[in-house]
N, CA, C and O atoms as a CHARMM CRD file, in Angstrom:
* protein
*
  376
    1    1 HSD  N     -9.56600   7.78300  15.07300 PROA 1      0.00000
    2    1 HSD  CA   -11.00400   7.70100  15.03700 PROA 1      0.00000
    3    1 HSD  C    -11.59400   8.58800  13.95500 PROA 1      0.00000
    4    1 HSD  O    -12.64000   8.26800  13.39000 PROA 1      0.00000
    5    2 ALA  N    -10.93900   9.69000  13.66600 PROA 2      0.00000
    6    2 ALA  CA   -11.43400  10.58900  12.62300 PROA 2      0.00000
    7    2 ALA  C    -11.41100   9.90400  11.26100 PROA 2      0.00000
    8    2 ALA  O    -12.32300  10.09300  10.45600 PROA 2      0.00000
    9    3 LEU  N    -10.37500   9.11100  10.99700 PROA 3      0.00000
   10    3 LEU  CA   -10.28500   8.38600   9.73000 PROA 3      0.00000
   11    3 LEU  C    -11.41500   7.37900   9.60900 PROA 3      0.00000
   12    3 LEU  O    -12.01300   7.24800   8.54200 PROA 3      0.00000
   13    4 GLU  N    -11.71600   6.66800  10.68600 PROA 4      0.00000
   14    4 GLU  CA   -12.81800   5.71300  10.67300 PROA 4      0.00000
   15    4 GLU  C    -14.14000   6.41800  10.38000 PROA 4      0.00000
   16    4 GLU  O    -14.93400   5.94600   9.56600 PROA 4      0.00000
   17    5 ALA  N    -14.36700   7.53600  11.03900 PROA 5      0.00000
   18    5 ALA  CA   -15.61100   8.27300  10.85400 PROA 5      0.00000
   19    5 ALA  C    -15.73500   8.82300   9.44000 PROA 5      0.00000
   20    5 ALA  O    -16.81700   8.79500   8.85300 PROA 5      0.00000
   21    6 ALA  N    -14.63600   9.31900   8.89600 PROA 6      0.00000
   22    6 ALA  CA   -14.66600   9.93200   7.56800 PROA 6      0.00000
   23    6 ALA  C    -14.79800   8.91600   6.44400 PROA 6      0.00000
   24    6 ALA  O    -15.40200   9.21000   5.41200 PROA 6      0.00000
   25    7 THR  N    -14.23700   7.71900   6.63200 PROA 7      0.00000
   26    7 THR  CA   -14.20000   6.74300   5.53600 PROA 7      0.00000
   27    7 THR  C    -15.11900   5.54900   5.72400 PROA 7      0.00000
   28    7 THR  O    -15.43200   4.85500   4.75700 PROA 7      0.00000
   29    8 GLY  N    -15.55400   5.29900   6.94600 PROA 8      0.00000
   30    8 GLY  CA   -16.35700   4.11200   7.21000 PROA 8      0.00000
   31    8 GLY  C    -15.51200   2.85200   7.34800 PROA 8      0.00000
   32    8 GLY  O    -16.05000   1.75400   7.49400 PROA 8      0.00000
   33    9 LEU  N    -14.18300   3.00800   7.30200 PROA 9      0.00000
   34    9 LEU  CA   -13.28200   1.86900   7.45700 PROA 9      0.00000
   35    9 LEU  C    -13.10600   1.55000   8.93200 PROA 9      0.00000
   36    9 LEU  O    -13.14200   2.44100   9.78100 PROA 9      0.00000
   37   10 GLU  N    -12.91700   0.27000   9.23000 PROA 10     0.00000
   38   10 GLU  CA   -12.62100  -0.12800  10.59800 PROA 10     0.00000
   39   10 GLU  C    -11.11800  -0.30000  10.74600 PROA 10     0.00000
   40   10 GLU  O    -10.50500  -1.05800   9.99400 PROA 10     0.00000
   41   11 ILE  N    -10.53000   0.38100  11.68700 PROA 11     0.00000
   42   11 ILE  CA    -9.09900   0.24200  11.94600 PROA 11     0.00000
   43   11 ILE  C     -8.93900  -0.74100  13.09700 PROA 11     0.00000
   44   11 ILE  O     -9.43200  -0.51300  14.20100 PROA 11     0.00000
   45   12 VAL  N     -8.24700  -1.83000  12.82000 PROA 12     0.00000
   46   12 VAL  CA    -8.08100  -2.89200  13.80200 PROA 12     0.00000
   47   12 VAL  C     -6.67200  -2.83600  14.36600 PROA 12     0.00000
   48   12 VAL  O     -5.69700  -2.93700  13.62200 PROA 12     0.00000
   49   13 ARG  N     -6.56200  -2.67600  15.66700 PROA 13     0.00000
   50   13 ARG  CA    -5.27900  -2.66300  16.37100 PROA 13     0.00000
   51   13 ARG  C     -4.24100  -1.74400  15.71500 PROA 13     0.00000
   52   13 ARG  O     -3.18200  -2.22300  15.31000 PROA 13     0.00000
   53   14 PRO  N     -4.50600  -0.47900  15.60400 PROA 14     0.00000
   54   14 PRO  CA    -3.55600   0.42000  14.94600 PROA 14     0.00000
   55   14 PRO  C     -2.21400   0.51500  15.66400 PROA 14     0.00000
   56   14 PRO  O     -1.27000   1.10400  15.13700 PROA 14     0.00000
   57   15 ASP  N     -2.12000  -0.06200  16.86400 PROA 15     0.00000
   58   15 ASP  CA    -0.87200  -0.01300  17.61400 PROA 15     0.00000
   59   15 ASP  C      0.11600  -1.10100  17.19300 PROA 15     0.00000
   60   15 ASP  O      1.26000  -1.10200  17.64700 PROA 15     0.00000
   61   16 LEU  N     -0.31100  -2.02200  16.33500 PROA 16     0.00000
   62   16 LEU  CA     0.56500  -3.09700  15.85400 PROA 16     0.00000
   63   16 LEU  C      0.86300  -2.93400  14.37100 PROA 16     0.00000
   64   16 LEU  O      0.02800  -2.40700  13.63500 PROA 16     0.00000
   65   17 PRO  N      2.02800  -3.37200  13.91700 PROA 17     0.00000
   66   17 PRO  CA     2.34300  -3.31700  12.48100 PROA 17     0.00000
   67   17 PRO  C      1.38200  -4.19000  11.66700 PROA 17     0.00000
   68   17 PRO  O      0.95800  -5.25300  12.12200 PROA 17     0.00000
   69   18 LEU  N      1.05100  -3.73400  10.48100 PROA 18     0.00000
   70   18 LEU  CA     0.14200  -4.45800   9.59700 PROA 18     0.00000
   71   18 LEU  C      0.61000  -5.88400   9.34800 PROA 18     0.00000
   72   18 LEU  O     -0.20700  -6.80100   9.26900 PROA 18     0.00000
   73   19 GLU  N      1.91200  -6.07500   9.22400 PROA 19     0.00000
   74   19 GLU  CA     2.44500  -7.40400   8.93700 PROA 19     0.00000
   75   19 GLU  C      2.04600  -8.41400  10.01100 PROA 19     0.00000
   76   19 GLU  O      1.74900  -9.56600   9.69500 PROA 19     0.00000
   77   20 LEU  N      2.03700  -7.99600  11.27000 PROA 20     0.00000
   78   20 LEU  CA     1.65400  -8.89900  12.35900 PROA 20     0.00000
   79   20 LEU  C      0.17000  -9.21600  12.32400 PROA 20     0.00000
   80   20 LEU  O     -0.23200 -10.36600  12.49800 PROA 20     0.00000
   81   21 ILE  N     -0.62900  -8.20800  12.10200 PROA 21     0.00000
   82   21 ILE  CA    -2.07600  -8.40100  12.03000 PROA 21     0.00000
   83   21 ILE  C     -2.42600  -9.30600  10.85600 PROA 21     0.00000
   84   21 ILE  O     -3.19000 -10.25900  11.01100 PROA 21     0.00000
   85   22 ALA  N     -1.87600  -9.01700   9.69700 PROA 22     0.00000
   86   22 ALA  CA    -2.20400  -9.76500   8.48000 PROA 22     0.00000
   87   22 ALA  C     -1.77400 -11.22300   8.58100 PROA 22     0.00000
   88   22 ALA  O     -2.49100 -12.11000   8.11900 PROA 22     0.00000
   89   23 ARG  N     -0.64800 -11.47400   9.16300 PROA 23     0.00000
   90   23 ARG  CA    -0.14900 -12.84600   9.27200 PROA 23     0.00000
   91   23 ARG  C     -1.06100 -13.69300  10.15800 PROA 23     0.00000
   92   23 ARG  O     -1.22700 -14.88800   9.91500 PROA 23     0.00000
   93   24 ARG  N     -1.64300 -13.08900  11.16800 PROA 24     0.00000
   94   24 ARG  CA    -2.53200 -13.81900  12.07400 PROA 24     0.00000
   95   24 ARG  C     -3.89900 -14.08400  11.45100 PROA 24     0.00000
   96   24 ARG  O     -4.59000 -15.02500  11.84200 PROA 24     0.00000
   97   25 GLY  N     -4.29700 -13.24100  10.46600 PROA 25     0.00000
   98   25 GLY  CA    -5.57100 -13.40600   9.78700 PROA 25     0.00000
   99   25 GLY  C     -6.74600 -13.10600  10.71000 PROA 25     0.00000
  100   25 GLY  O     -6.52800 -12.70400  11.85300 PROA 25     0.00000
  101   26 PRO  N     -7.97200 -13.28600  10.25800 PROA 26     0.00000
  102   26 PRO  CA    -8.29500 -13.49800   8.83900 PROA 26     0.00000
  103   26 PRO  C     -8.10100 -12.20700   8.05000 PROA 26     0.00000
  104   26 PRO  O     -8.18300 -11.10300   8.59000 PROA 26     0.00000
  105   27 ILE  N     -7.84800 -12.37800   6.78400 PROA 27     0.00000
  106   27 ILE  CA    -7.57200 -11.25000   5.90000 PROA 27     0.00000
  107   27 ILE  C     -8.12200 -11.59500   4.52100 PROA 27     0.00000
  108   27 ILE  O     -8.31300 -12.77100   4.21200 PROA 27     0.00000
  109   28 GLY  N     -8.37400 -10.60800   3.70600 PROA 28     0.00000
  110   28 GLY  CA    -8.88000 -10.84100   2.36000 PROA 28     0.00000
  111   28 GLY  C     -7.86500 -11.53000   1.47200 PROA 28     0.00000
  112   28 GLY  O     -6.76600 -11.87000   1.91100 PROA 28     0.00000
  113   29 HSD  N     -8.23700 -11.73000   0.23400 PROA 29     0.00000
  114   29 HSD  CA    -7.38000 -12.41100  -0.74700 PROA 29     0.00000
  115   29 HSD  C     -6.26200 -11.51300  -1.24900 PROA 29     0.00000
  116   29 HSD  O     -5.16800 -11.98500  -1.56000 PROA 29     0.00000
  117   30 THR  N     -6.54100 -10.20700  -1.32600 PROA 30     0.00000
  118   30 THR  CA    -5.55700  -9.25400  -1.84200 PROA 30     0.00000
  119   30 THR  C     -5.49800  -8.02400  -0.94200 PROA 30     0.00000
  120   30 THR  O     -6.53000  -7.48900  -0.53500 PROA 30     0.00000
  121   31 VAL  N     -4.28300  -7.58600  -0.63800 PROA 31     0.00000
  122   31 VAL  CA    -4.06300  -6.34700   0.10600 PROA 31     0.00000
  123   31 VAL  C     -3.52700  -5.33000  -0.88900 PROA 31     0.00000
  124   31 VAL  O     -2.53300  -5.59000  -1.56700 PROA 31     0.00000
  125   32 VAL  N     -4.17800  -4.17100  -0.98300 PROA 32     0.00000
  126   32 VAL  CA    -3.75500  -3.11400  -1.90100 PROA 32     0.00000
  127   32 VAL  C     -3.13200  -1.98600  -1.07700 PROA 32     0.00000
  128   32 VAL  O     -3.68000  -1.57100  -0.05600 PROA 32     0.00000
  129   33 SER  N     -1.98500  -1.50200  -1.53600 PROA 33     0.00000
  130   33 SER  CA    -1.27500  -0.44500  -0.82000 PROA 33     0.00000
  131   33 SER  C     -0.74700   0.59000  -1.80100 PROA 33     0.00000
  132   33 SER  O     -0.49500   0.29000  -2.96800 PROA 33     0.00000
  133   34 PHE  N     -0.58500   1.79000  -1.31800 PROA 34     0.00000
  134   34 PHE  CA     0.17900   2.78400  -2.05400 PROA 34     0.00000
  135   34 PHE  C      1.65000   2.53500  -1.74000 PROA 34     0.00000
  136   34 PHE  O      1.94900   1.78100  -0.81300 PROA 34     0.00000
  137   35 PRO  N      2.57700   3.13900  -2.47600 PROA 35     0.00000
  138   35 PRO  CA     4.00000   2.89800  -2.22800 PROA 35     0.00000
  139   35 PRO  C      4.37900   3.21100  -0.77500 PROA 35     0.00000
  140   35 PRO  O      4.17100   4.32200  -0.28700 PROA 35     0.00000
  141   36 SER  N      4.92800   2.22300  -0.11500 PROA 36     0.00000
  142   36 SER  CA     5.41200   2.37500   1.25900 PROA 36     0.00000
  143   36 SER  C      6.27500   1.16900   1.58400 PROA 36     0.00000
  144   36 SER  O      6.39000   0.24600   0.77900 PROA 36     0.00000
  145   37 THR  N      6.87100   1.17700   2.74700 PROA 37     0.00000
  146   37 THR  CA     7.70300   0.03300   3.13300 PROA 37     0.00000
  147   37 THR  C      6.89900  -1.25200   3.21400 PROA 37     0.00000
  148   37 THR  O      7.46100  -2.33800   3.07300 PROA 37     0.00000
  149   38 VAL  N      5.61000  -1.15400   3.43700 PROA 38     0.00000
  150   38 VAL  CA     4.78600  -2.35500   3.57200 PROA 38     0.00000
  151   38 VAL  C      4.77300  -3.19200   2.28600 PROA 38     0.00000
  152   38 VAL  O      4.58400  -4.40600   2.35800 PROA 38     0.00000
  153   39 VAL  N      4.96900  -2.57800   1.11700 PROA 39     0.00000
  154   39 VAL  CA     4.98600  -3.37200  -0.12400 PROA 39     0.00000
  155   39 VAL  C      6.26700  -4.18700  -0.23600 PROA 39     0.00000
  156   39 VAL  O      6.37500  -5.05900  -1.09800 PROA 39     0.00000
  157   40 HSD  N      7.22800  -3.91400   0.62000 PROA 40     0.00000
  158   40 HSD  CA     8.45300  -4.71300   0.67200 PROA 40     0.00000
  159   40 HSD  C      8.37000  -5.77700   1.76300 PROA 40     0.00000
  160   40 HSD  O      8.87400  -6.88500   1.58100 PROA 40     0.00000
  161   41 THR  N      7.74900  -5.45900   2.88100 PROA 41     0.00000
  162   41 THR  CA     7.71300  -6.38100   4.01400 PROA 41     0.00000
  163   41 THR  C      6.50200  -7.30500   4.02600 PROA 41     0.00000
  164   41 THR  O      6.60800  -8.44900   4.46800 PROA 41     0.00000
  165   42 LEU  N      5.35800  -6.83200   3.55200 PROA 42     0.00000
  166   42 LEU  CA     4.13900  -7.63700   3.61400 PROA 42     0.00000
  167   42 LEU  C      4.21300  -8.90800   2.77600 PROA 42     0.00000
  168   42 LEU  O      3.76200  -9.95300   3.24600 PROA 42     0.00000
  169   43 PRO  N      4.76000  -8.87500   1.55200 PROA 43     0.00000
  170   43 PRO  CA     4.86100 -10.13700   0.80300 PROA 43     0.00000
  171   43 PRO  C      5.67800 -11.20000   1.55200 PROA 43     0.00000
  172   43 PRO  O      5.36900 -12.38900   1.46900 PROA 43     0.00000
  173   44 LEU  N      6.69900 -10.78300   2.26900 PROA 44     0.00000
  174   44 LEU  CA     7.49800 -11.73100   3.05600 PROA 44     0.00000
  175   44 LEU  C      6.69100 -12.26800   4.23600 PROA 44     0.00000
  176   44 LEU  O      6.72300 -13.46400   4.52500 PROA 44     0.00000
  177   45 ALA  N      5.97500 -11.38300   4.90900 PROA 45     0.00000
  178   45 ALA  CA     5.17900 -11.79100   6.06700 PROA 45     0.00000
  179   45 ALA  C      4.03200 -12.71200   5.67500 PROA 45     0.00000
  180   45 ALA  O      3.63700 -13.57900   6.45500 PROA 45     0.00000
  181   46 LEU  N      3.49700 -12.53100   4.47300 PROA 46     0.00000
  182   46 LEU  CA     2.34100 -13.31900   4.03400 PROA 46     0.00000
  183   46 LEU  C      2.71600 -14.51100   3.16000 PROA 46     0.00000
  184   46 LEU  O      1.83200 -15.18200   2.62700 PROA 46     0.00000
  185   47 ALA  N      3.99500 -14.78300   3.00600 PROA 47     0.00000
  186   47 ALA  CA     4.43100 -15.92100   2.18600 PROA 47     0.00000
  187   47 ALA  C      3.76000 -17.20300   2.67300 PROA 47     0.00000
  188   47 ALA  O      3.74000 -17.49800   3.86800 PROA 47     0.00000
  189   48 GLY  N      3.21600 -17.94900   1.72600 PROA 48     0.00000
  190   48 GLY  CA     2.58200 -19.21900   2.04100 PROA 48     0.00000
  191   48 GLY  C      1.14200 -19.12900   2.50200 PROA 48     0.00000
  192   48 GLY  O      0.53300 -20.15600   2.80300 PROA 48     0.00000
  193   49 THR  N      0.57600 -17.92800   2.56700 PROA 49     0.00000
  194   49 THR  CA    -0.80500 -17.76800   3.03700 PROA 49     0.00000
  195   49 THR  C     -1.81100 -17.68700   1.89800 PROA 49     0.00000
  196   49 THR  O     -3.01500 -17.79400   2.13100 PROA 49     0.00000
  197   50 GLY  N     -1.33600 -17.50000   0.67100 PROA 50     0.00000
  198   50 GLY  CA    -2.24300 -17.34100  -0.46100 PROA 50     0.00000
  199   50 GLY  C     -2.76500 -15.92700  -0.63700 PROA 50     0.00000
  200   50 GLY  O     -3.56700 -15.67300  -1.53600 PROA 50     0.00000
  201   51 VAL  N     -2.32400 -15.00500   0.20200 PROA 51     0.00000
  202   51 VAL  CA    -2.75300 -13.60700   0.10000 PROA 51     0.00000
  203   51 VAL  C     -1.79500 -12.86900  -0.82200 PROA 51     0.00000
  204   51 VAL  O     -0.57700 -12.97800  -0.68100 PROA 51     0.00000
  205   52 ASN  N     -2.35000 -12.11900  -1.76600 PROA 52     0.00000
  206   52 ASN  CA    -1.55700 -11.33400  -2.71100 PROA 52     0.00000
  207   52 ASN  C     -1.42800  -9.89300  -2.21900 PROA 52     0.00000
  208   52 ASN  O     -2.30500  -9.37600  -1.52700 PROA 52     0.00000
  209   53 VAL  N     -0.32500  -9.26400  -2.59100 PROA 53     0.00000
  210   53 VAL  CA    -0.11300  -7.84900  -2.27900 PROA 53     0.00000
  211   53 VAL  C     -0.02300  -7.10000  -3.60000 PROA 53     0.00000
  212   53 VAL  O      0.72800  -7.48900  -4.49400 PROA 53     0.00000
  213   54 ALA  N     -0.79300  -6.02400  -3.71900 PROA 54     0.00000
  214   54 ALA  CA    -0.77000  -5.19000  -4.92000 PROA 54     0.00000
  215   54 ALA  C     -0.39200  -3.77300  -4.50900 PROA 54     0.00000
  216   54 ALA  O     -0.80900  -3.28400  -3.46000 PROA 54     0.00000
  217   55 VAL  N      0.39800  -3.12700  -5.34700 PROA 55     0.00000
  218   55 VAL  CA     0.81200  -1.74900  -5.06800 PROA 55     0.00000
  219   55 VAL  C      0.31900  -0.85200  -6.19700 PROA 55     0.00000
  220   55 VAL  O      0.49200  -1.15900  -7.37600 PROA 55     0.00000
  221   56 CYS  N     -0.29800   0.26200  -5.81300 PROA 56     0.00000
  222   56 CYS  CA    -0.87000   1.20200  -6.77400 PROA 56     0.00000
  223   56 CYS  C      0.11800   2.32700  -7.04500 PROA 56     0.00000
  224   56 CYS  O      0.55800   3.01700  -6.12500 PROA 56     0.00000
  225   57 ASP  N      0.45800   2.50300  -8.30400 PROA 57     0.00000
  226   57 ASP  CA     1.32700   3.61600  -8.68900 PROA 57     0.00000
  227   57 ASP  C      0.67400   4.94900  -8.32100 PROA 57     0.00000
  228   57 ASP  O     -0.55100   5.06400  -8.26900 PROA 57     0.00000
  229   58 ILE  N      1.49400   5.92500  -8.07300 PROA 58     0.00000
  230   58 ILE  CA     1.02100   7.28600  -7.81100 PROA 58     0.00000
  231   58 ILE  C      1.20100   8.09400  -9.08900 PROA 58     0.00000
  232   58 ILE  O      2.32300   8.29100  -9.55500 PROA 58     0.00000
  233   59 ALA  N      0.09500   8.56000  -9.65000 PROA 59     0.00000
  234   59 ALA  CA     0.15600   9.37300 -10.86300 PROA 59     0.00000
  235   59 ALA  C      0.75600  10.73800 -10.52100 PROA 59     0.00000
  236   59 ALA  O      0.47800  11.27600  -9.44900 PROA 59     0.00000
  237   60 PRO  N      1.57000  11.30500 -11.40900 PROA 60     0.00000
  238   60 PRO  CA     2.18900  12.60900 -11.13400 PROA 60     0.00000
  239   60 PRO  C      1.17500  13.68900 -10.76200 PROA 60     0.00000
  240   60 PRO  O      1.46700  14.54700  -9.92900 PROA 60     0.00000
  241   61 GLU  N     -0.00600  13.65600 -11.36500 PROA 61     0.00000
  242   61 GLU  CA    -1.00000  14.69300 -11.08100 PROA 61     0.00000
  243   61 GLU  C     -1.62700  14.54200  -9.69500 PROA 61     0.00000
  244   61 GLU  O     -2.33600  15.44200  -9.24400 PROA 61     0.00000
  245   62 TRP  N     -1.38100  13.43300  -9.01800 PROA 62     0.00000
  246   62 TRP  CA    -1.87600  13.26000  -7.65500 PROA 62     0.00000
  247   62 TRP  C     -1.04000  14.04500  -6.65100 PROA 62     0.00000
  248   62 TRP  O     -1.50200  14.33100  -5.54700 PROA 62     0.00000
  249   63 LEU  N      0.17800  14.39300  -7.02600 PROA 63     0.00000
  250   63 LEU  CA     1.06500  15.11700  -6.11900 PROA 63     0.00000
  251   63 LEU  C      0.73900  16.61000  -6.14000 PROA 63     0.00000
  252   63 LEU  O      0.35400  17.15700  -7.17300 PROA 63     0.00000
  253   64 ARG  N      0.89400  17.24400  -5.01400 PROA 64     0.00000
  254   64 ARG  CA     0.68800  18.69000  -4.94800 PROA 64     0.00000
  255   64 ARG  C      1.80500  19.39500  -5.69700 PROA 64     0.00000
  256   64 ARG  O      2.89700  18.84800  -5.85100 PROA 64     0.00000
  257   65 THR  N      1.53900  20.57700  -6.15200 PROA 65     0.00000
  258   65 THR  CA     2.55900  21.34700  -6.86600 PROA 65     0.00000
  259   65 THR  C      3.72700  21.70700  -5.95600 PROA 65     0.00000
  260   65 THR  O      4.81700  22.01500  -6.43800 PROA 65     0.00000
  261   66 THR  N      3.50800  21.67100  -4.65500 PROA 66     0.00000
  262   66 THR  CA     4.57000  21.98200  -3.69700 PROA 66     0.00000
  263   66 THR  C      5.43200  20.76500  -3.35200 PROA 66     0.00000
  264   66 THR  O      6.39000  20.88400  -2.58800 PROA 66     0.00000
  265   67 ALA  N      5.10100  19.60100  -3.90600 PROA 67     0.00000
  266   67 ALA  CA     5.88900  18.38900  -3.62400 PROA 67     0.00000
  267   67 ALA  C      7.29600  18.53300  -4.19400 PROA 67     0.00000
  268   67 ALA  O      7.50800  19.20300  -5.20500 PROA 67     0.00000
  269   68 SER  N      8.22700  17.90800  -3.54400 PROA 68     0.00000
  270   68 SER  CA     9.61700  17.92600  -4.00100 PROA 68     0.00000
  271   68 SER  C      9.70800  17.37000  -5.41800 PROA 68     0.00000
  272   68 SER  O      8.97900  16.43700  -5.75600 PROA 68     0.00000
  273   69 PRO  N     10.58000  17.91900  -6.24700 PROA 69     0.00000
  274   69 PRO  CA    10.76400  17.38300  -7.59900 PROA 69     0.00000
  275   69 PRO  C     11.18600  15.90800  -7.58300 PROA 69     0.00000
  276   69 PRO  O     10.98500  15.19400  -8.56600 PROA 69     0.00000
  277   70 ARG  N     11.76200  15.46200  -6.48600 PROA 70     0.00000
  278   70 ARG  CA    12.20600  14.07100  -6.38800 PROA 70     0.00000
  279   70 ARG  C     11.11300  13.12400  -5.90900 PROA 70     0.00000
  280   70 ARG  O     11.30800  11.90900  -5.91900 PROA 70     0.00000
  281   71 ALA  N      9.97600  13.65000  -5.49300 PROA 71     0.00000
  282   71 ALA  CA     8.91800  12.82900  -4.89700 PROA 71     0.00000
  283   71 ALA  C      8.43900  11.72400  -5.83200 PROA 71     0.00000
  284   71 ALA  O      8.33600  10.56800  -5.42200 PROA 71     0.00000
  285   72 GLN  N      8.14900  12.06400  -7.07400 PROA 72     0.00000
  286   72 GLN  CA     7.63500  11.06400  -8.01800 PROA 72     0.00000
  287   72 GLN  C      8.65200   9.94800  -8.23400 PROA 72     0.00000
  288   72 GLN  O      8.29100   8.77200  -8.24400 PROA 72     0.00000
  289   73 GLY  N      9.90400  10.30600  -8.40400 PROA 73     0.00000
  290   73 GLY  CA    10.94100   9.29700  -8.59600 PROA 73     0.00000
  291   73 GLY  C     11.09800   8.39100  -7.38500 PROA 73     0.00000
  292   73 GLY  O     11.29800   7.18500  -7.52600 PROA 73     0.00000
  293   74 PHE  N     11.00800   8.97400  -6.19300 PROA 74     0.00000
  294   74 PHE  CA    11.11200   8.18500  -4.97300 PROA 74     0.00000
  295   74 PHE  C      9.96700   7.18400  -4.88100 PROA 74     0.00000
  296   74 PHE  O     10.19100   6.00300  -4.61400 PROA 74     0.00000
  297   75 LEU  N      8.73600   7.65400  -5.10100 PROA 75     0.00000
  298   75 LEU  CA     7.57300   6.76900  -5.02400 PROA 75     0.00000
  299   75 LEU  C      7.62900   5.68000  -6.08300 PROA 75     0.00000
  300   75 LEU  O      7.29300   4.52800  -5.80800 PROA 75     0.00000
  301   76 SER  N      8.05200   6.03600  -7.29100 PROA 76     0.00000
  302   76 SER  CA     8.19600   5.03500  -8.35400 PROA 76     0.00000
  303   76 SER  C      9.24400   4.00200  -7.97700 PROA 76     0.00000
  304   76 SER  O      9.06600   2.81000  -8.23200 PROA 76     0.00000
  305   77 GLY  N     10.33500   4.45300  -7.37300 PROA 77     0.00000
  306   77 GLY  CA    11.38700   3.53400  -6.94800 PROA 77     0.00000
  307   77 GLY  C     10.91000   2.55100  -5.89700 PROA 77     0.00000
  308   77 GLY  O     11.27700   1.37700  -5.93500 PROA 77     0.00000
  309   78 VAL  N     10.09400   3.01700  -4.95800 PROA 78     0.00000
  310   78 VAL  CA     9.53800   2.12600  -3.93600 PROA 78     0.00000
  311   78 VAL  C      8.70000   1.04200  -4.60400 PROA 78     0.00000
  312   78 VAL  O      8.78600  -0.13000  -4.23700 PROA 78     0.00000
  313   79 THR  N      7.89600   1.43300  -5.57600 PROA 79     0.00000
  314   79 THR  CA     7.04300   0.47800  -6.28000 PROA 79     0.00000
  315   79 THR  C      7.86100  -0.48600  -7.12300 PROA 79     0.00000
  316   79 THR  O      7.64500  -1.69700  -7.07300 PROA 79     0.00000
  317   80 GLU  N      8.79100   0.04300  -7.89200 PROA 80     0.00000
  318   80 GLU  CA     9.55400  -0.78500  -8.83300 PROA 80     0.00000
  319   80 GLU  C     10.46200  -1.79500  -8.14900 PROA 80     0.00000
  320   80 GLU  O     10.72300  -2.85900  -8.71100 PROA 80     0.00000
  321   81 THR  N     10.94600  -1.49500  -6.96400 PROA 81     0.00000
  322   81 THR  CA    11.86900  -2.41100  -6.29300 PROA 81     0.00000
  323   81 THR  C     11.16900  -3.44000  -5.40800 PROA 81     0.00000
  324   81 THR  O     11.81900  -4.34000  -4.87500 PROA 81     0.00000
  325   82 ALA  N      9.85800  -3.31600  -5.24700 PROA 82     0.00000
  326   82 ALA  CA     9.11600  -4.29400  -4.44500 PROA 82     0.00000
  327   82 ALA  C      9.05300  -5.62400  -5.19600 PROA 82     0.00000
  328   82 ALA  O      8.79800  -5.65800  -6.40000 PROA 82     0.00000
  329   83 ARG  N      9.28600  -6.70500  -4.47700 PROA 83     0.00000
  330   83 ARG  CA     9.26300  -8.04400  -5.08100 PROA 83     0.00000
  331   83 ARG  C      8.02900  -8.79200  -4.61900 PROA 83     0.00000
  332   83 ARG  O      7.58700  -8.64700  -3.47900 PROA 83     0.00000
  333   84 GLY  N      7.48200  -9.58900  -5.51300 PROA 84     0.00000
  334   84 GLY  CA     6.34400 -10.42500  -5.16100 PROA 84     0.00000
  335   84 GLY  C      5.03800  -9.67800  -5.03000 PROA 84     0.00000
  336   84 GLY  O      4.12900 -10.13200  -4.33600 PROA 84     0.00000
  337   85 VAL  N      4.93200  -8.52600  -5.69300 PROA 85     0.00000
  338   85 VAL  CA     3.69200  -7.75600  -5.64700 PROA 85     0.00000
  339   85 VAL  C      3.14000  -7.57400  -7.05400 PROA 85     0.00000
  340   85 VAL  O      3.87600  -7.60700  -8.04000 PROA 85     0.00000
  341   86 GLN  N      1.84400  -7.38400  -7.12100 PROA 86     0.00000
  342   86 GLN  CA     1.19700  -7.03100  -8.38500 PROA 86     0.00000
  343   86 GLN  C      1.22700  -5.51300  -8.48000 PROA 86     0.00000
  344   86 GLN  O      0.99100  -4.82700  -7.48500 PROA 86     0.00000
  345   87 ARG  N      1.51000  -4.98800  -9.64400 PROA 87     0.00000
  346   87 ARG  CA     1.54600  -3.53900  -9.82300 PROA 87     0.00000
  347   87 ARG  C      0.25600  -3.05600 -10.48600 PROA 87     0.00000
  348   87 ARG  O     -0.16500  -3.58400 -11.51600 PROA 87     0.00000
  349   88 LEU  N     -0.35100  -2.06200  -9.88700 PROA 88     0.00000
  350   88 LEU  CA    -1.57000  -1.46500 -10.41000 PROA 88     0.00000
  351   88 LEU  C     -1.22400  -0.08800 -10.94300 PROA 88     0.00000
  352   88 LEU  O     -0.59100   0.70900 -10.24900 PROA 88     0.00000
  353   89 THR  N     -1.62900   0.19400 -12.15300 PROA 89     0.00000
  354   89 THR  CA    -1.33700   1.47600 -12.77900 PROA 89     0.00000
  355   89 THR  C     -2.43900   2.46500 -12.44900 PROA 89     0.00000
  356   89 THR  O     -3.62300   2.13900 -12.54200 PROA 89     0.00000
  357   90 SER  N     -2.05400   3.66400 -12.06500 PROA 90     0.00000
  358   90 SER  CA    -3.03300   4.70700 -11.77500 PROA 90     0.00000
  359   90 SER  C     -3.56900   5.26700 -13.07800 PROA 90     0.00000
  360   90 SER  O     -2.90000   5.23400 -14.11000 PROA 90     0.00000
  361   91 THR  N     -4.78600   5.78000 -13.01300 PROA 91     0.00000
  362   91 THR  CA    -5.38600   6.41600 -14.18300 PROA 91     0.00000
  363   91 THR  C     -5.89000   7.79200 -13.77700 PROA 91     0.00000
  364   91 THR  O     -6.37400   7.99200 -12.66300 PROA 91     0.00000
  365   92 ALA  N     -5.76700   8.71900 -14.68700 PROA 92     0.00000
  366   92 ALA  CA    -6.24600  10.07800 -14.43000 PROA 92     0.00000
  367   92 ALA  C     -7.74000  10.13900 -14.69700 PROA 92     0.00000
  368   92 ALA  O     -8.24100   9.48300 -15.61000 PROA 92     0.00000
  369   93 HSD  N     -8.44700  10.92100 -13.90700 PROA 93     0.00000
  370   93 HSD  CA    -9.88100  11.11700 -14.11400 PROA 93     0.00000
  371   93 HSD  C    -10.08800  12.32800 -15.00200 PROA 93     0.00000
  372   93 HSD  O     -9.42300  13.35300 -14.84700 PROA 93     0.00000
  373   94 ALA  N    -11.00700  12.19900 -15.92200 PROA 94     0.00000
  374   94 ALA  CA   -11.28700  13.30600 -16.84200 PROA 94     0.00000
  375   94 ALA  C    -12.27200  14.26900 -16.25100 PROA 94     0.00000
  376   94 ALA  O    -12.62300  15.26200 -16.88900 PROA 94     0.00000
């Protein structure tokens, strides 16, 4: 509930996996995600629905200085190995 209050987003059935909710619809034309397992499973779950999945790269400067040195490589690997997704490049703010 705190996330809903802070962002104004509505969380629908947080007790179910996104893939199940999205497959049942209704859902928008494009689902945007940060690197996670969902960028691997959602394209399969939404096959044939006309819904696109896009994954946003994580810019190195978005990570805390305390993040593991392997964190960036891991996140990039999750993005690069996802199939059937559009890749969105992050941009740094000046």
